[in-house]
mmCIF file of the N, C-alpha and C atoms, coordinates in Angstrom:
data_MODEL
# 
_entry.id   MODEL 
# 
loop_
_atom_site.group_PDB 
_atom_site.id 
_atom_site.type_symbol 
_atom_site.label_atom_id 
_atom_site.label_alt_id 
_atom_site.label_comp_id 
_atom_site.label_asym_id 
_atom_site.label_entity_id 
_atom_site.label_seq_id 
_atom_site.pdbx_PDB_ins_code 
_atom_site.Cartn_x 
_atom_site.Cartn_y 
_atom_site.Cartn_z 
_atom_site.occupancy 
_atom_site.B_iso_or_equiv 
_atom_site.pdbx_formal_charge 
_atom_site.auth_seq_id 
_atom_site.auth_comp_id 
_atom_site.auth_asym_id 
_atom_site.auth_atom_id 
_atom_site.pdbx_PDB_model_num 
ATOM 1   N N  . MET A 1 1  ? 74.311  70.039 55.456 1.00 0.00 ? 1  MET A N  1 
ATOM 2   C CA . MET A 1 1  ? 75.637  68.705 54.843 1.00 0.00 ? 1  MET A CA 1 
ATOM 3   C C  . MET A 1 1  ? 77.175  69.749 55.450 1.00 0.00 ? 1  MET A C  1 
ATOM 4   N N  . PRO A 1 2  ? 77.924  69.245 56.422 1.00 0.00 ? 2  PRO A N  1 
ATOM 5   C CA . PRO A 1 2  ? 79.217  69.984 57.166 1.00 0.00 ? 2  PRO A CA 1 
ATOM 6   C C  . PRO A 1 2  ? 80.229  70.297 55.533 1.00 0.00 ? 2  PRO A C  1 
ATOM 7   N N  . SER A 1 3  ? 81.009  71.585 56.368 1.00 0.00 ? 3  SER A N  1 
ATOM 8   C CA . SER A 1 3  ? 82.155  71.587 55.361 1.00 0.00 ? 3  SER A CA 1 
ATOM 9   C C  . SER A 1 3  ? 83.236  71.890 56.347 1.00 0.00 ? 3  SER A C  1 
ATOM 10  N N  . GLY A 1 4  ? 84.592  72.151 55.508 1.00 0.00 ? 4  GLY A N  1 
ATOM 11  C CA . GLY A 1 4  ? 85.549  72.630 56.357 1.00 0.00 ? 4  GLY A CA 1 
ATOM 12  C C  . GLY A 1 4  ? 87.003  72.428 55.319 1.00 0.00 ? 4  GLY A C  1 
ATOM 13  N N  . SER A 1 5  ? 87.579  72.120 55.866 1.00 0.00 ? 5  SER A N  1 
ATOM 14  C CA . SER A 1 5  ? 89.468  72.060 55.520 1.00 0.00 ? 5  SER A CA 1 
ATOM 15  C C  . SER A 1 5  ? 90.048  70.828 55.768 1.00 0.00 ? 5  SER A C  1 
ATOM 16  N N  . ILE A 1 6  ? 90.797  70.159 55.220 1.00 0.00 ? 6  ILE A N  1 
ATOM 17  C CA . ILE A 1 6  ? 91.438  68.684 55.780 1.00 0.00 ? 6  ILE A CA 1 
ATOM 18  C C  . ILE A 1 6  ? 92.868  69.928 56.934 1.00 0.00 ? 6  ILE A C  1 
ATOM 19  N N  . LYS A 1 7  ? 92.407  69.110 57.894 1.00 0.00 ? 7  LYS A N  1 
ATOM 20  C CA . LYS A 1 7  ? 93.302  69.713 58.647 1.00 0.00 ? 7  LYS A CA 1 
ATOM 21  C C  . LYS A 1 7  ? 95.067  69.393 59.027 1.00 0.00 ? 7  LYS A C  1 
ATOM 22  N N  . ARG A 1 8  ? 94.945  67.528 58.751 1.00 0.00 ? 8  ARG A N  1 
ATOM 23  C CA . ARG A 1 8  ? 96.215  66.497 58.800 1.00 0.00 ? 8  ARG A CA 1 
ATOM 24  C C  . ARG A 1 8  ? 95.788  65.773 58.311 1.00 0.00 ? 8  ARG A C  1 
ATOM 25  N N  . LEU A 1 9  ? 96.843  65.162 57.371 1.00 0.00 ? 9  LEU A N  1 
ATOM 26  C CA . LEU A 1 9  ? 96.600  63.853 56.380 1.00 0.00 ? 9  LEU A CA 1 
ATOM 27  C C  . LEU A 1 9  ? 98.060  62.694 57.546 1.00 0.00 ? 9  LEU A C  1 
ATOM 28  N N  . VAL A 1 10 ? 97.327  61.740 57.284 1.00 0.00 ? 10 VAL A N  1 
ATOM 29  C CA . VAL A 1 10 ? 98.056  60.619 57.916 1.00 0.00 ? 10 VAL A CA 1 
ATOM 30  C C  . VAL A 1 10 ? 98.409  59.545 57.045 1.00 0.00 ? 10 VAL A C  1 
ATOM 31  N N  . ARG A 1 11 ? 99.127  59.997 55.490 1.00 0.00 ? 11 ARG A N  1 
ATOM 32  C CA . ARG A 1 11 ? 99.156  59.046 54.460 1.00 0.00 ? 11 ARG A CA 1 
ATOM 33  C C  . ARG A 1 11 ? 99.227  57.644 54.568 1.00 0.00 ? 11 ARG A C  1 
ATOM 34  N N  . ASP A 1 12 ? 100.455 57.438 55.246 1.00 0.00 ? 12 ASP A N  1 
ATOM 35  C CA . ASP A 1 12 ? 100.649 55.743 55.927 1.00 0.00 ? 12 ASP A CA 1 
ATOM 36  C C  . ASP A 1 12 ? 100.378 55.671 56.444 1.00 0.00 ? 12 ASP A C  1 
ATOM 37  N N  . ARG A 1 13 ? 99.184  55.701 57.362 1.00 0.00 ? 13 ARG A N  1 
ATOM 38  C CA . ARG A 1 13 ? 98.033  54.983 57.989 1.00 0.00 ? 13 ARG A CA 1 
ATOM 39  C C  . ARG A 1 13 ? 96.841  54.960 56.982 1.00 0.00 ? 13 ARG A C  1 
ATOM 40  N N  . GLY A 1 14 ? 96.629  56.150 56.738 1.00 0.00 ? 14 GLY A N  1 
ATOM 41  C CA . GLY A 1 14 ? 95.598  56.066 55.874 1.00 0.00 ? 14 GLY A CA 1 
ATOM 42  C C  . GLY A 1 14 ? 94.234  56.665 56.477 1.00 0.00 ? 14 GLY A C  1 
ATOM 43  N N  . PHE A 1 15 ? 94.235  57.667 57.271 1.00 0.00 ? 15 PHE A N  1 
ATOM 44  C CA . PHE A 1 15 ? 93.527  58.461 58.134 1.00 0.00 ? 15 PHE A CA 1 
ATOM 45  C C  . PHE A 1 15 ? 94.106  60.024 57.776 1.00 0.00 ? 15 PHE A C  1 
ATOM 46  N N  . GLY A 1 16 ? 92.974  60.964 58.417 1.00 0.00 ? 16 GLY A N  1 
ATOM 47  C CA . GLY A 1 16 ? 93.200  62.331 58.326 1.00 0.00 ? 16 GLY A CA 1 
ATOM 48  C C  . GLY A 1 16 ? 91.856  62.880 59.644 1.00 0.00 ? 16 GLY A C  1 
ATOM 49  N N  . PHE A 1 17 ? 91.969  64.321 59.424 1.00 0.00 ? 17 PHE A N  1 
ATOM 50  C CA . PHE A 1 17 ? 90.943  64.875 60.396 1.00 0.00 ? 17 PHE A CA 1 
ATOM 51  C C  . PHE A 1 17 ? 90.854  66.245 59.477 1.00 0.00 ? 17 PHE A C  1 
ATOM 52  N N  . ILE A 1 18 ? 89.640  66.847 59.152 1.00 0.00 ? 18 ILE A N  1 
ATOM 53  C CA . ILE A 1 18 ? 89.269  67.474 59.349 1.00 0.00 ? 18 ILE A CA 1 
ATOM 54  C C  . ILE A 1 18 ? 88.683  69.037 60.255 1.00 0.00 ? 18 ILE A C  1 
ATOM 55  N N  . ARG A 1 19 ? 88.750  70.301 60.046 1.00 0.00 ? 19 ARG A N  1 
ATOM 56  C CA . ARG A 1 19 ? 88.561  70.839 60.601 1.00 0.00 ? 19 ARG A CA 1 
ATOM 57  C C  . ARG A 1 19 ? 87.328  71.698 59.917 1.00 0.00 ? 19 ARG A C  1 
ATOM 58  N N  . ASP A 1 20 ? 85.985  71.682 60.566 1.00 0.00 ? 20 ASP A N  1 
ATOM 59  C CA . ASP A 1 20 ? 85.049  72.060 60.246 1.00 0.00 ? 20 ASP A CA 1 
ATOM 60  C C  . ASP A 1 20 ? 84.893  74.043 60.244 1.00 0.00 ? 20 ASP A C  1 
ATOM 61  N N  . ASP A 1 21 ? 84.068  74.279 59.485 1.00 0.00 ? 21 ASP A N  1 
ATOM 62  C CA . ASP A 1 21 ? 83.772  75.829 59.074 1.00 0.00 ? 21 ASP A CA 1 
ATOM 63  C C  . ASP A 1 21 ? 83.304  76.699 60.985 1.00 0.00 ? 21 ASP A C  1 
ATOM 64  N N  . ALA A 1 22 ? 83.317  75.712 61.962 1.00 0.00 ? 22 ALA A N  1 
ATOM 65  C CA . ALA A 1 22 ? 82.801  75.998 63.606 1.00 0.00 ? 22 ALA A CA 1 
ATOM 66  C C  . ALA A 1 22 ? 84.340  76.048 64.355 1.00 0.00 ? 22 ALA A C  1 
ATOM 67  N N  . GLY A 1 23 ? 85.255  75.139 63.670 1.00 0.00 ? 23 GLY A N  1 
ATOM 68  C CA . GLY A 1 23 ? 86.246  75.004 64.545 1.00 0.00 ? 23 GLY A CA 1 
ATOM 69  C C  . GLY A 1 23 ? 86.355  73.421 64.859 1.00 0.00 ? 23 GLY A C  1 
ATOM 70  N N  . GLN A 1 24 ? 85.504  72.736 65.034 1.00 0.00 ? 24 GLN A N  1 
ATOM 71  C CA . GLN A 1 24 ? 85.274  71.719 65.319 1.00 0.00 ? 24 GLN A CA 1 
ATOM 72  C C  . GLN A 1 24 ? 86.312  70.548 64.758 1.00 0.00 ? 24 GLN A C  1 
ATOM 73  N N  . GLU A 1 25 ? 86.922  69.502 65.210 1.00 0.00 ? 25 GLU A N  1 
ATOM 74  C CA . GLU A 1 25 ? 87.483  68.511 64.782 1.00 0.00 ? 25 GLU A CA 1 
ATOM 75  C C  . GLU A 1 25 ? 86.999  67.060 64.001 1.00 0.00 ? 25 GLU A C  1 
ATOM 76  N N  . TRP A 1 26 ? 87.277  66.466 63.247 1.00 0.00 ? 26 TRP A N  1 
ATOM 77  C CA . TRP A 1 26 ? 86.525  65.225 62.474 1.00 0.00 ? 26 TRP A CA 1 
ATOM 78  C C  . TRP A 1 26 ? 87.845  64.043 62.018 1.00 0.00 ? 26 TRP A C  1 
ATOM 79  N N  . PHE A 1 27 ? 87.520  63.328 62.889 1.00 0.00 ? 27 PHE A N  1 
ATOM 80  C CA . PHE A 1 27 ? 88.470  62.019 61.907 1.00 0.00 ? 27 PHE A CA 1 
ATOM 81  C C  . PHE A 1 27 ? 87.702  61.496 60.451 1.00 0.00 ? 27 PHE A C  1 
ATOM 82  N N  . PHE A 1 28 ? 88.356  60.877 60.127 1.00 0.00 ? 28 PHE A N  1 
ATOM 83  C CA . PHE A 1 28 ? 88.058  60.373 58.516 1.00 0.00 ? 28 PHE A CA 1 
ATOM 84  C C  . PHE A 1 28 ? 89.192  59.393 58.241 1.00 0.00 ? 28 PHE A C  1 
ATOM 85  N N  . HIS A 1 29 ? 88.715  58.146 57.770 1.00 0.00 ? 29 HIS A N  1 
ATOM 86  C CA . HIS A 1 29 ? 89.326  57.077 57.343 1.00 0.00 ? 29 HIS A CA 1 
ATOM 87  C C  . HIS A 1 29 ? 89.339  57.007 55.454 1.00 0.00 ? 29 HIS A C  1 
ATOM 88  N N  . ARG A 1 30 ? 90.414  56.525 55.102 1.00 0.00 ? 30 ARG A N  1 
ATOM 89  C CA . ARG A 1 30 ? 90.409  56.615 53.350 1.00 0.00 ? 30 ARG A CA 1 
ATOM 90  C C  . ARG A 1 30 ? 89.490  56.298 52.982 1.00 0.00 ? 30 ARG A C  1 
ATOM 91  N N  . SER A 1 31 ? 88.480  54.866 53.970 1.00 0.00 ? 31 SER A N  1 
ATOM 92  C CA . SER A 1 31 ? 87.475  53.812 53.169 1.00 0.00 ? 31 SER A CA 1 
ATOM 93  C C  . SER A 1 31 ? 85.913  54.984 52.714 1.00 0.00 ? 31 SER A C  1 
ATOM 94  N N  . SER A 1 32 ? 86.384  55.959 53.711 1.00 0.00 ? 32 SER A N  1 
ATOM 95  C CA . SER A 1 32 ? 85.378  57.037 53.610 1.00 0.00 ? 32 SER A CA 1 
ATOM 96  C C  . SER A 1 32 ? 85.732  58.383 52.847 1.00 0.00 ? 32 SER A C  1 
ATOM 97  N N  . VAL A 1 33 ? 86.716  58.193 52.182 1.00 0.00 ? 33 VAL A N  1 
ATOM 98  C CA . VAL A 1 33 ? 86.877  59.321 50.605 1.00 0.00 ? 33 VAL A CA 1 
ATOM 99  C C  . VAL A 1 33 ? 86.218  59.064 49.944 1.00 0.00 ? 33 VAL A C  1 
ATOM 100 N N  . GLN A 1 34 ? 85.233  59.673 49.100 1.00 0.00 ? 34 GLN A N  1 
ATOM 101 C CA . GLN A 1 34 ? 84.929  59.519 47.984 1.00 0.00 ? 34 GLN A CA 1 
ATOM 102 C C  . GLN A 1 34 ? 85.491  60.464 46.660 1.00 0.00 ? 34 GLN A C  1 
ATOM 103 N N  . GLY A 1 35 ? 86.281  59.260 46.031 1.00 0.00 ? 35 GLY A N  1 
ATOM 104 C CA . GLY A 1 35 ? 87.426  59.489 45.149 1.00 0.00 ? 35 GLY A CA 1 
ATOM 105 C C  . GLY A 1 35 ? 88.564  58.773 45.655 1.00 0.00 ? 35 GLY A C  1 
ATOM 106 N N  . SER A 1 36 ? 89.567  60.148 45.096 1.00 0.00 ? 36 SER A N  1 
ATOM 107 C CA . SER A 1 36 ? 91.122  58.890 45.902 1.00 0.00 ? 36 SER A CA 1 
ATOM 108 C C  . SER A 1 36 ? 91.238  59.919 46.967 1.00 0.00 ? 36 SER A C  1 
ATOM 109 N N  . PHE A 1 37 ? 91.691  59.355 48.023 1.00 0.00 ? 37 PHE A N  1 
ATOM 110 C CA . PHE A 1 37 ? 92.142  59.604 49.599 1.00 0.00 ? 37 PHE A CA 1 
ATOM 111 C C  . PHE A 1 37 ? 93.763  60.200 48.866 1.00 0.00 ? 37 PHE A C  1 
ATOM 112 N N  . ASP A 1 38 ? 94.696  59.761 47.864 1.00 0.00 ? 38 ASP A N  1 
ATOM 113 C CA . ASP A 1 38 ? 95.552  60.130 47.436 1.00 0.00 ? 38 ASP A CA 1 
ATOM 114 C C  . ASP A 1 38 ? 95.684  61.455 47.482 1.00 0.00 ? 38 ASP A C  1 
ATOM 115 N N  . GLN A 1 39 ? 94.296  61.760 46.850 1.00 0.00 ? 39 GLN A N  1 
ATOM 116 C CA . GLN A 1 39 ? 94.653  62.792 45.852 1.00 0.00 ? 39 GLN A CA 1 
ATOM 117 C C  . GLN A 1 39 ? 94.235  64.176 47.035 1.00 0.00 ? 39 GLN A C  1 
ATOM 118 N N  . LEU A 1 40 ? 93.672  64.109 47.736 1.00 0.00 ? 40 LEU A N  1 
ATOM 119 C CA . LEU A 1 40 ? 93.920  65.159 49.268 1.00 0.00 ? 40 LEU A CA 1 
ATOM 120 C C  . LEU A 1 40 ? 95.079  65.431 49.348 1.00 0.00 ? 40 LEU A C  1 
ATOM 121 N N  . ASN A 1 41 ? 94.400  67.157 50.274 1.00 0.00 ? 41 ASN A N  1 
ATOM 122 C CA . ASN A 1 41 ? 95.599  67.848 50.414 1.00 0.00 ? 41 ASN A CA 1 
ATOM 123 C C  . ASN A 1 41 ? 95.425  68.201 51.641 1.00 0.00 ? 41 ASN A C  1 
ATOM 124 N N  . GLU A 1 42 ? 96.367  68.933 52.437 1.00 0.00 ? 42 GLU A N  1 
ATOM 125 C CA . GLU A 1 42 ? 96.431  69.630 53.588 1.00 0.00 ? 42 GLU A CA 1 
ATOM 126 C C  . GLU A 1 42 ? 95.598  71.122 53.451 1.00 0.00 ? 42 GLU A C  1 
ATOM 127 N N  . GLY A 1 43 ? 95.226  71.457 53.929 1.00 0.00 ? 43 GLY A N  1 
ATOM 128 C CA . GLY A 1 43 ? 94.397  73.099 53.092 1.00 0.00 ? 43 GLY A CA 1 
ATOM 129 C C  . GLY A 1 43 ? 93.069  72.720 52.870 1.00 0.00 ? 43 GLY A C  1 
ATOM 130 N N  . GLN A 1 44 ? 92.819  71.461 51.593 1.00 0.00 ? 44 GLN A N  1 
ATOM 131 C CA . GLN A 1 44 ? 91.614  71.386 50.497 1.00 0.00 ? 44 GLN A CA 1 
ATOM 132 C C  . GLN A 1 44 ? 90.648  71.373 52.025 1.00 0.00 ? 44 GLN A C  1 
ATOM 133 N N  . ARG A 1 45 ? 89.775  72.448 50.847 1.00 0.00 ? 45 ARG A N  1 
ATOM 134 C CA . ARG A 1 45 ? 88.136  71.779 51.458 1.00 0.00 ? 45 ARG A CA 1 
ATOM 135 C C  . ARG A 1 45 ? 87.580  71.002 50.674 1.00 0.00 ? 45 ARG A C  1 
ATOM 136 N N  . VAL A 1 46 ? 86.591  70.596 51.676 1.00 0.00 ? 46 VAL A N  1 
ATOM 137 C CA . VAL A 1 46 ? 85.710  69.253 51.711 1.00 0.00 ? 46 VAL A CA 1 
ATOM 138 C C  . VAL A 1 46 ? 84.335  69.381 52.507 1.00 0.00 ? 46 VAL A C  1 
ATOM 139 N N  . THR A 1 47 ? 83.551  68.298 52.330 1.00 0.00 ? 47 THR A N  1 
ATOM 140 C CA . THR A 1 47 ? 82.563  68.065 52.527 1.00 0.00 ? 47 THR A CA 1 
ATOM 141 C C  . THR A 1 47 ? 82.563  67.204 52.695 1.00 0.00 ? 47 THR A C  1 
ATOM 142 N N  . PHE A 1 48 ? 81.467  66.433 53.799 1.00 0.00 ? 48 PHE A N  1 
ATOM 143 C CA . PHE A 1 48 ? 81.214  65.567 54.768 1.00 0.00 ? 48 PHE A CA 1 
ATOM 144 C C  . PHE A 1 48 ? 79.970  65.200 55.214 1.00 0.00 ? 48 PHE A C  1 
ATOM 145 N N  . ASP A 1 49 ? 79.510  63.695 55.385 1.00 0.00 ? 49 ASP A N  1 
ATOM 146 C CA . ASP A 1 49 ? 78.856  63.737 56.171 1.00 0.00 ? 49 ASP A CA 1 
ATOM 147 C C  . ASP A 1 49 ? 78.828  63.396 57.865 1.00 0.00 ? 49 ASP A C  1 
ATOM 148 N N  . GLU A 1 50 ? 78.080  63.633 58.866 1.00 0.00 ? 50 GLU A N  1 
ATOM 149 C CA . GLU A 1 50 ? 78.508  63.430 60.280 1.00 0.00 ? 50 GLU A CA 1 
ATOM 150 C C  . GLU A 1 50 ? 78.368  61.610 60.092 1.00 0.00 ? 50 GLU A C  1 
ATOM 151 N N  . GLU A 1 51 ? 78.862  60.673 61.054 1.00 0.00 ? 51 GLU A N  1 
ATOM 152 C CA . GLU A 1 51 ? 78.360  59.419 61.234 1.00 0.00 ? 51 GLU A CA 1 
ATOM 153 C C  . GLU A 1 51 ? 78.841  59.082 63.004 1.00 0.00 ? 51 GLU A C  1 
ATOM 154 N N  . PRO A 1 52 ? 77.997  58.209 63.403 1.00 0.00 ? 52 PRO A N  1 
ATOM 155 C CA . PRO A 1 52 ? 78.298  58.109 64.752 1.00 0.00 ? 52 PRO A CA 1 
ATOM 156 C C  . PRO A 1 52 ? 79.177  57.531 64.846 1.00 0.00 ? 52 PRO A C  1 
ATOM 157 N N  . SER A 1 53 ? 80.253  58.008 66.040 1.00 0.00 ? 53 SER A N  1 
ATOM 158 C CA . SER A 1 53 ? 81.306  57.176 66.603 1.00 0.00 ? 53 SER A CA 1 
ATOM 159 C C  . SER A 1 53 ? 81.263  56.943 67.971 1.00 0.00 ? 53 SER A C  1 
ATOM 160 N N  . ALA A 1 54 ? 82.038  55.901 68.667 1.00 0.00 ? 54 ALA A N  1 
ATOM 161 C CA . ALA A 1 54 ? 82.112  55.921 69.811 1.00 0.00 ? 54 ALA A CA 1 
ATOM 162 C C  . ALA A 1 54 ? 83.359  56.799 70.570 1.00 0.00 ? 54 ALA A C  1 
ATOM 163 N N  . LYS A 1 55 ? 84.155  57.666 69.879 1.00 0.00 ? 55 LYS A N  1 
ATOM 164 C CA . LYS A 1 55 ? 85.251  57.881 69.623 1.00 0.00 ? 55 LYS A CA 1 
ATOM 165 C C  . LYS A 1 55 ? 85.083  59.272 69.734 1.00 0.00 ? 55 LYS A C  1 
ATOM 166 N N  . GLY A 1 56 ? 84.057  59.589 69.341 1.00 0.00 ? 56 GLY A N  1 
ATOM 167 C CA . GLY A 1 56 ? 84.208  61.439 69.154 1.00 0.00 ? 56 GLY A CA 1 
ATOM 168 C C  . GLY A 1 56 ? 83.537  61.482 67.848 1.00 0.00 ? 56 GLY A C  1 
ATOM 169 N N  . PRO A 1 57 ? 83.865  62.848 66.853 1.00 0.00 ? 57 PRO A N  1 
ATOM 170 C CA . PRO A 1 57 ? 83.111  63.026 65.882 1.00 0.00 ? 57 PRO A CA 1 
ATOM 171 C C  . PRO A 1 57 ? 84.200  62.272 64.447 1.00 0.00 ? 57 PRO A C  1 
ATOM 172 N N  . ARG A 1 58 ? 83.451  61.477 63.755 1.00 0.00 ? 58 ARG A N  1 
ATOM 173 C CA . ARG A 1 58 ? 83.736  61.320 62.482 1.00 0.00 ? 58 ARG A CA 1 
ATOM 174 C C  . ARG A 1 58 ? 83.596  61.523 61.528 1.00 0.00 ? 58 ARG A C  1 
ATOM 175 N N  . ALA A 1 59 ? 83.817  61.936 60.125 1.00 0.00 ? 59 ALA A N  1 
ATOM 176 C CA . ALA A 1 59 ? 83.362  62.328 58.986 1.00 0.00 ? 59 ALA A CA 1 
ATOM 177 C C  . ALA A 1 59 ? 83.518  61.106 58.296 1.00 0.00 ? 59 ALA A C  1 
ATOM 178 N N  . GLY A 1 60 ? 82.010  60.827 57.160 1.00 0.00 ? 60 GLY A N  1 
ATOM 179 C CA . GLY A 1 60 ? 81.613  60.216 56.769 1.00 0.00 ? 60 GLY A CA 1 
ATOM 180 C C  . GLY A 1 60 ? 81.630  60.488 54.962 1.00 0.00 ? 60 GLY A C  1 
ATOM 181 N N  . ASN A 1 61 ? 81.631  60.162 53.764 1.00 0.00 ? 61 ASN A N  1 
ATOM 182 C CA . ASN A 1 61 ? 81.266  60.643 52.616 1.00 0.00 ? 61 ASN A CA 1 
ATOM 183 C C  . ASN A 1 61 ? 82.129  61.836 51.842 1.00 0.00 ? 61 ASN A C  1 
ATOM 184 N N  . VAL A 1 62 ? 83.619  61.468 52.229 1.00 0.00 ? 62 VAL A N  1 
ATOM 185 C CA . VAL A 1 62 ? 84.257  62.698 52.156 1.00 0.00 ? 62 VAL A CA 1 
ATOM 186 C C  . VAL A 1 62 ? 84.619  63.110 50.979 1.00 0.00 ? 62 VAL A C  1 
ATOM 187 N N  . ARG A 1 63 ? 84.297  64.309 50.574 1.00 0.00 ? 63 ARG A N  1 
ATOM 188 C CA . ARG A 1 63 ? 84.547  64.462 48.927 1.00 0.00 ? 63 ARG A CA 1 
ATOM 189 C C  . ARG A 1 63 ? 84.951  66.379 48.986 1.00 0.00 ? 63 ARG A C  1 
ATOM 190 N N  . THR A 1 64 ? 85.650  66.563 48.207 1.00 0.00 ? 64 THR A N  1 
ATOM 191 C CA . THR A 1 64 ? 86.626  67.800 47.303 1.00 0.00 ? 64 THR A CA 1 
ATOM 192 C C  . THR A 1 64 ? 84.903  68.807 47.461 1.00 0.00 ? 64 THR A C  1 
ATOM 193 N N  . ALA A 1 65 ? 85.362  70.220 47.821 1.00 0.00 ? 65 ALA A N  1 
ATOM 194 C CA . ALA A 1 65 ? 84.349  70.854 47.439 1.00 0.00 ? 65 ALA A CA 1 
ATOM 195 C C  . ALA A 1 65 ? 84.698  71.617 46.767 1.00 0.00 ? 65 ALA A C  1 
ATOM 196 N N  . ASP A 1 66 ? 84.250  71.113 45.472 1.00 0.00 ? 66 ASP A N  1 
ATOM 197 C CA . ASP A 1 66 ? 85.387  72.072 43.837 1.00 0.00 ? 66 ASP A CA 1 
ATOM 198 C C  . ASP A 1 66 ? 84.418  73.283 44.039 1.00 0.00 ? 66 ASP A C  1 
# 
C-alpha cells in the first residue's frame, strides 16, 4: 500500500495532491477520503490505493497514517 504526505489541498474545490515516498504526485478527490476531507492538513501522512485514471496517477481510499 503506497504512503506519502498531503502536498496540497484545494478545500473549496474538494481535491488535493499527495506526494508519495518516492516523490511521485497523486491526485485525490474528497470522495476518495476515508473519514473527513475537512480534517486533512497539508504535510499530514496518509496511505492510499492506486486507482486507474486516464489523466495520471490517482489515489483512492485515502486514509490517515496514524
